[in-house]
C-alpha positions as CSV (number, residue, x, y, z in Angstrom):
1,M,-25.1,-38.5,-15.2
2,I,-23.8,-40.4,-12.2
3,T,-23.4,-37.3,-9.9
4,P,-25.4,-34.2,-9.7
5,P,-24.4,-31.3,-11.9
6,D,-22.5,-28.2,-10.8
7,G,-21.1,-29.8,-7.7
8,L,-24.6,-30.0,-6.1
9,P,-24.9,-32.5,-3.2
10,V,-26.7,-35.9,-3.6
11,Y,-29.1,-35.0,-0.8
12,R,-30.7,-31.5,-0.6
13,V,-33.4,-29.9,1.5
14,L,-35.2,-27.1,-0.2
15,T,-36.9,-24.6,2.1
16,G,-38.8,-21.4,1.8
17,P,-42.2,-19.7,1.8
18,D,-45.0,-21.7,0.3
19,D,-45.2,-19.7,-3.0
20,A,-44.6,-20.1,-6.7
21,A,-40.9,-19.5,-6.4
22,F,-40.5,-22.5,-4.0
23,C,-42.6,-24.7,-6.3
24,H,-40.3,-23.7,-9.2
25,R,-37.2,-24.6,-7.2
26,V,-38.6,-28.0,-6.5
27,S,-39.6,-28.5,-10.1
28,E,-36.1,-27.4,-11.3
29,A,-34.5,-30.0,-9.0
30,L,-36.8,-32.7,-10.4
31,A,-36.0,-31.7,-13.9
32,L,-32.3,-32.0,-13.2
33,G,-32.8,-35.6,-12.1
34,Y,-33.5,-35.4,-8.3
35,R,-36.5,-37.2,-6.9
36,L,-38.7,-36.4,-3.9
37,H,-37.6,-38.0,-0.6
38,G,-40.6,-38.2,1.6
39,G,-43.4,-35.7,1.8
40,P,-43.0,-32.0,2.5
41,A,-42.8,-30.5,6.0
42,V,-45.0,-27.5,6.6
43,T,-45.0,-24.9,9.4
44,F,-46.3,-21.4,10.1
45,N,-43.8,-18.8,11.4
46,G,-46.5,-16.4,12.5
47,E,-46.5,-14.5,9.2
48,R,-46.5,-17.1,6.4
49,V,-46.4,-20.8,5.7
50,I,-42.9,-22.2,5.3
51,V,-42.2,-25.5,3.5
52,A,-39.3,-27.9,3.3
53,Q,-38.9,-30.7,0.8
54,A,-36.0,-33.2,0.7
55,V,-34.7,-34.4,-2.7
56,L,-32.3,-37.2,-3.6
57,W,-30.2,-37.5,-6.7
58,G,-30.9,-40.3,-9.1
59,E,-33.5,-43.0,-9.7
60,Q,-35.2,-45.0,-6.9
61,P,-33.5,-48.2,-6.0
């Protein structure tokens, strides 16, 4: 597939609490054909750890 499915963008930043649901969202993006772009960003909002992970569509150049 040349473009992401379902009209998804080529570049995405997935964010959320550091929990199993977030890990599943990243895993689903990888299974669709996205690849990790850099490492995750992690912060603490006073109550819980929040993570962000950028993903890019397609194979590495």
